[in-house]
C-alpha positions as CSV (number, residue, x, y, z in Angstrom):
1,M,-15.2,-15.4,-27.4
2,P,-14.5,-12.5,-24.9
3,T,-11.8,-10.1,-25.6
4,N,-8.9,-9.6,-23.1
5,R,-8.1,-6.0,-22.7
6,Q,-4.5,-5.3,-21.7
7,F,-2.4,-2.3,-20.7
8,L,1.2,-2.5,-21.6
9,L,3.9,-0.4,-20.4
10,A,4.7,1.3,-23.7
11,Q,7.9,2.7,-22.5
12,I,9.9,3.3,-19.1
13,P,9.3,6.8,-17.7
14,T,12.4,8.9,-17.3
15,D,10.5,11.7,-15.5
16,K,6.8,11.6,-13.9
17,L,4.6,8.9,-15.1
18,A,2.2,10.1,-17.8
19,P,-0.8,8.5,-19.7
20,E,1.5,8.2,-22.9
21,H,3.8,5.7,-20.9
22,F,0.7,2.9,-21.3
23,R,-0.9,1.5,-24.4
24,L,-4.3,-0.3,-24.2
25,I,-4.5,-3.4,-26.7
26,D,-6.9,-6.3,-27.3
27,G,-4.6,-9.1,-26.1
28,P,-4.9,-12.9,-26.7
29,M,-7.2,-15.0,-24.5
30,P,-5.0,-17.1,-22.0
31,M,-5.8,-20.6,-21.7
32,A,-5.1,-22.7,-18.4
33,G,-2.5,-25.3,-18.7
34,E,-2.0,-28.2,-16.4
35,G,-1.7,-26.9,-12.8
36,E,-3.0,-23.4,-13.9
37,V,-6.0,-21.4,-13.2
38,L,-7.8,-19.0,-15.5
39,V,-9.2,-15.9,-13.7
40,R,-11.1,-12.8,-14.6
41,T,-10.0,-9.5,-12.8
42,R,-12.8,-7.9,-10.7
43,Y,-10.7,-5.1,-8.8
44,I,-7.4,-4.2,-9.7
45,S,-4.9,-2.8,-6.9
46,L,-3.1,0.7,-7.3
47,D,0.0,1.0,-5.1
48,A,2.9,3.3,-5.0
49,A,4.9,0.2,-5.7
50,N,3.7,-0.1,-9.2
51,R,5.8,3.0,-9.9
52,A,8.8,1.5,-8.1
53,W,8.8,-1.5,-10.4
54,M,9.4,0.6,-13.2
55,L,12.9,1.7,-11.7
56,G,14.6,-1.7,-11.2
57,R,14.4,-4.8,-9.6
58,T,12.9,-4.6,-6.1
59,Y,11.3,-7.7,-4.2
60,R,10.2,-8.6,-7.6
61,A,11.4,-8.4,-11.2
62,A,11.7,-4.9,-12.9
63,L,9.2,-3.9,-15.5
64,N,10.4,-3.8,-19.1
65,A,8.8,-1.8,-21.9
66,G,6.3,-3.8,-23.9
67,E,5.1,-5.9,-20.9
68,V,1.7,-6.1,-19.5
69,M,1.7,-3.6,-16.6
70,A,2.2,-5.4,-13.4
71,G,-0.2,-5.4,-10.6
72,G,-2.3,-7.2,-8.1
73,A,-6.0,-8.0,-8.2
74,L,-8.9,-9.6,-6.7
75,A,-10.1,-11.9,-9.4
76,E,-12.6,-14.8,-10.0
77,V,-11.9,-18.2,-11.0
78,V,-13.2,-19.0,-14.6
79,E,-11.6,-22.3,-15.3
80,S,-9.3,-24.4,-12.9
81,R,-6.9,-27.2,-13.8
82,D,-5.9,-27.7,-10.2
83,P,-8.0,-29.3,-7.7
84,G,-7.5,-26.5,-5.1
85,F,-9.7,-24.1,-7.1
86,K,-13.1,-24.1,-8.7
87,P,-15.2,-21.7,-10.9
88,G,-16.5,-19.0,-9.0
89,D,-13.7,-18.8,-6.3
90,L,-12.4,-15.5,-5.4
91,V,-8.7,-15.2,-5.4
92,S,-5.8,-12.8,-5.2
93,G,-2.9,-13.0,-7.2
94,D,-0.3,-10.7,-9.6
95,T,-2.7,-10.8,-12.6
96,G,-1.3,-7.6,-14.1
97,W,-3.5,-5.1,-15.9
98,Q,-5.8,-7.3,-17.9
99,D,-9.2,-8.6,-18.0
100,Y,-8.1,-12.3,-18.0
101,A,-4.8,-14.1,-16.7
102,A,-3.8,-17.8,-16.7
103,L,-1.7,-18.4,-13.6
104,P,0.1,-21.3,-11.7
105,A,-2.3,-22.2,-8.8
106,R,0.6,-21.9,-6.4
107,H,0.7,-18.1,-7.3
108,L,-2.8,-17.6,-6.2
109,T,-4.4,-17.0,-2.8
110,K,-8.0,-18.3,-2.1
111,L,-10.0,-15.7,-0.4
112,G,-12.9,-15.9,2.0
113,Q,-16.0,-13.8,1.9
114,A,-16.6,-10.0,2.8
115,E,-19.2,-7.3,2.2
116,P,-18.3,-5.5,0.2
117,I,-15.8,-7.8,-1.4
118,S,-13.3,-4.9,-2.2
119,H,-12.4,-5.4,1.3
120,L,-10.6,-8.6,0.3
121,L,-8.1,-6.5,-1.6
122,G,-7.9,-3.8,1.1
123,V,-8.3,-4.3,4.7
124,Y,-8.4,-8.1,4.6
125,G,-5.8,-8.2,1.8
126,I,-2.2,-6.7,1.3
127,V,-3.1,-3.4,2.7
128,G,-4.3,-4.5,6.1
129,L,-1.8,-7.0,6.5
130,T,1.2,-4.7,5.6
131,A,-0.3,-2.3,8.1
132,Y,-0.7,-4.9,10.7
133,F,2.6,-6.6,10.6
134,G,4.6,-3.4,9.7
135,L,3.5,-1.6,12.9
136,L,3.0,-4.5,15.4
137,E,5.9,-6.8,14.2
138,C,8.5,-4.1,13.1
139,G,7.3,-1.1,15.1
140,Q,6.6,-3.0,18.3
141,P,4.4,-0.2,20.0
142,K,3.6,-0.4,23.4
143,A,0.6,1.4,25.2
144,G,1.6,5.1,25.8
145,D,4.1,5.5,23.0
146,T,3.9,8.2,20.4
147,V,3.2,6.7,16.9
148,V,3.8,8.7,13.8
149,V,2.8,7.4,10.3
150,S,3.3,9.2,7.0
151,A,0.7,9.0,4.0
152,A,-1.6,8.6,6.9
153,A,-4.7,9.1,4.8
154,G,-3.8,6.5,2.4
155,G,-4.8,2.7,2.4
156,V,-2.0,1.5,4.6
157,G,-1.4,4.6,6.8
158,S,-5.1,5.0,7.8
159,I,-5.1,1.4,9.1
160,V,-1.7,1.7,10.9
161,G,-2.9,4.8,13.0
162,Q,-6.1,3.1,14.0
163,I,-4.3,-0.1,14.8
164,A,-1.9,2.0,17.1
165,K,-4.9,3.6,18.7
166,I,-6.5,0.3,19.3
167,K,-3.2,-0.7,21.2
168,G,-3.2,2.4,23.5
169,C,-0.9,4.7,21.7
170,R,-0.9,8.5,20.9
171,T,-1.1,8.6,17.1
172,I,-0.1,11.4,14.8
173,G,-0.7,11.2,11.0
174,I,1.4,13.2,8.5
175,A,-0.6,13.9,5.4
176,G,-0.8,16.5,2.6
177,G,-3.5,19.2,2.8
178,E,-5.9,20.4,5.3
179,A,-8.8,18.1,4.3
180,K,-7.0,15.0,4.8
181,C,-5.4,16.3,8.1
182,A,-9.1,17.0,9.4
183,L,-10.2,13.7,8.4
184,L,-7.5,11.8,10.3
185,T,-8.5,13.7,13.5
186,T,-12.3,13.9,13.1
187,K,-13.0,10.5,11.5
188,L,-10.2,8.1,12.1
189,G,-9.3,9.0,15.8
190,F,-6.0,10.4,15.5
191,D,-4.8,12.5,18.2
192,A,-3.0,15.0,16.0
193,A,-2.2,15.6,12.3
194,V,0.5,17.4,10.6
195,D,0.3,18.9,7.0
196,H,3.7,18.1,5.3
197,K,2.9,21.0,2.8
198,A,2.4,23.6,5.3
199,G,5.9,24.8,6.4
200,N,8.7,23.5,8.6
201,L,8.0,19.9,9.0
202,V,10.5,19.4,11.7
203,R,9.1,22.2,13.8
204,A,5.4,21.1,13.3
205,L,6.4,17.5,14.4
206,R,8.0,18.8,17.5
207,A,5.1,20.8,18.5
208,A,2.8,17.7,17.8
209,A,5.3,15.3,19.7
210,P,7.0,17.5,22.2
211,D,8.4,14.5,23.9
212,G,9.6,12.9,20.8
213,I,8.7,9.8,18.5
214,D,8.6,6.3,19.8
215,V,7.5,4.6,16.5
216,Y,7.6,6.0,13.0
217,F,5.9,4.1,10.3
218,D,7.4,5.3,7.0
219,N,5.6,5.3,3.6
220,V,7.4,7.9,1.9
221,G,10.9,8.3,2.6
222,G,12.7,11.5,1.7
223,Q,12.2,14.9,3.5
224,V,9.5,13.3,5.8
225,L,11.7,10.5,6.9
226,E,14.3,13.0,7.7
227,A,12.0,15.1,9.7
228,C,11.0,12.2,11.8
229,L,14.5,10.9,12.4
230,F,15.4,14.3,14.0
231,N,12.4,13.9,16.4
232,M,12.9,10.1,17.2
233,K,13.4,9.2,21.0
234,D,16.3,7.3,21.9
235,H,15.8,3.5,21.1
236,G,12.9,4.5,18.7
237,R,11.8,2.1,16.1
238,I,11.3,2.9,12.3
239,A,9.1,0.5,10.2
240,C,10.3,1.1,6.7
241,C,7.3,0.1,4.4
242,G,7.9,2.3,1.2
243,A,9.5,5.5,-0.2
244,A,6.6,7.0,-2.4
245,S,8.3,10.3,-2.6
246,Q,11.3,8.8,-4.3
247,Y,9.6,7.2,-7.2
248,D,8.1,9.4,-9.5
249,G,10.5,11.5,-11.5
250,P,14.3,12.2,-11.5
251,G,13.8,15.3,-9.1
252,A,12.2,13.1,-6.4
253,A,15.5,11.4,-5.1
254,Y,16.2,13.0,-1.8
255,A,18.6,11.5,0.8
256,P,17.9,12.3,4.5
257,R,20.6,14.1,6.4
258,G,22.3,12.9,9.3
259,V,21.1,9.4,9.1
260,P,24.2,7.6,10.2
261,G,24.8,9.8,13.0
262,L,21.3,9.9,14.3
263,I,21.0,6.2,14.1
264,V,23.9,5.6,16.5
265,T,23.3,8.5,18.8
266,K,19.7,7.8,19.3
267,R,20.3,4.0,19.2
268,L,17.5,3.6,16.4
269,V,16.4,0.5,14.9
270,L,15.2,0.7,11.2
271,R,13.5,-2.3,9.8
272,G,12.6,-2.7,6.3
273,F,10.0,-5.4,5.4
274,V,7.6,-6.7,2.9
275,V,4.3,-8.2,3.8
276,M,5.4,-11.7,2.6
277,D,7.7,-12.0,5.3
278,F,5.1,-12.7,7.6
279,E,2.7,-15.1,5.6
280,A,2.7,-17.8,8.0
281,E,1.0,-15.4,10.4
282,N,-1.9,-14.1,8.1
283,E,-4.6,-16.0,9.8
284,R,-3.9,-14.4,13.2
285,A,-3.8,-11.0,11.6
286,L,-7.0,-11.6,9.6
287,T,-8.9,-12.6,12.9
288,D,-7.8,-9.3,14.5
289,L,-8.7,-7.1,11.5
290,R,-12.0,-8.7,11.1
291,S,-12.8,-8.4,14.8
292,W,-11.8,-4.7,14.8
293,V,-13.7,-3.8,11.5
294,E,-16.9,-5.6,12.9
295,S,-16.7,-3.9,16.1
296,R,-16.2,-0.6,14.5
297,K,-12.8,0.1,16.1
298,L,-11.3,0.2,12.6
299,K,-12.9,2.2,9.9
300,V,-12.1,1.3,6.3
301,Y,-11.9,3.9,3.5
302,E,-11.9,2.8,0.0
303,D,-11.2,5.0,-3.1
304,I,-12.9,2.8,-6.0
305,I,-12.6,4.0,-9.6
306,D,-14.8,2.3,-12.1
307,G,-13.6,1.5,-15.5
308,F,-10.5,-0.7,-16.7
309,E,-9.7,2.4,-19.1
310,N,-9.1,4.4,-16.1
311,L,-6.2,2.4,-14.8
312,P,-3.3,4.9,-16.1
313,R,-5.1,8.0,-14.7
314,A,-5.9,6.1,-11.4
315,L,-2.2,5.4,-10.9
316,I,-0.9,8.7,-11.7
317,G,-3.6,10.3,-9.4
318,L,-2.5,7.9,-6.6
319,L,1.2,9.2,-7.0
320,A,0.0,12.7,-6.8
321,G,-1.9,12.0,-3.4
322,E,-5.4,12.1,-4.8
323,N,-6.7,9.1,-2.9
324,I,-8.1,9.0,0.5
325,G,-8.0,5.3,1.7
326,K,-7.1,2.3,-0.5
327,R,-7.3,3.2,-4.2
328,M,-8.4,0.3,-6.7
329,V,-10.2,0.1,-10.1
330,R,-13.3,-1.8,-10.4
331,V,-13.0,-3.6,-13.8
332,V,-16.3,-3.1,-15.8
């Protein structure tokens, strides 16, 4: 019988996430009960939200010490006790960091085909859908608008910026470091890029967007959100997707200044969302995303790390901004 490797969250971090916060064990092999499906993980998603779940309840229950580390995955059905799934089907679900999981069928999403199949976890999964709905439904850009996106070289941000260009917008990416900023403008078609590590961000944004920002897609919160708030146009829209700068360590907390006054005087709309809000429209979004990828209007960057044992290091690196594109671990 195969083993079931599991990473447990050994303790809740009080400072920055470190390898010692995880413990690798050989756990019990799960069995599928009535209405359940046994799956084997193929690719495990790494997201800043993994760290946020350690801080308390969000849109899902908080993580506790001793539990299998939570996380979404692209998985393959091994055994099904539900008529909607059969062995060999590719599915997505919250499997956690383990080789095998038995989950209620209603908690799984059957996936189609893609080449490579990692796209099913990225551009055709939560990453692409988050970018699509967050920008188009929450940001509501119009042709000619100036759109700014933070963490622009990451999985979601890189897709947001390209969709904005497809929709006829002027697009500015905020990223960390010269190499990431160069990639945005030379490979992904952004009109400008701003390095948040290189001096006064408010001033840099003003130079990149002298007429102001119509739409800001916020992945990081904190000082970057503050800088964008000061550069928003009247009636600007902010899609609040995440606050990655706030998750890892007690020193990360930063409350943007001037928020109430700026929202009122500029008549801004700030809308928080999670991708499940738009689930009924997934097929429409996927049709558009596939069309853009196949026509090469949308370029996909993936950062795939091989080896189940590398999950902790991969997440820690993601939080430090190592990745370009969607980071995931291929389970081997």
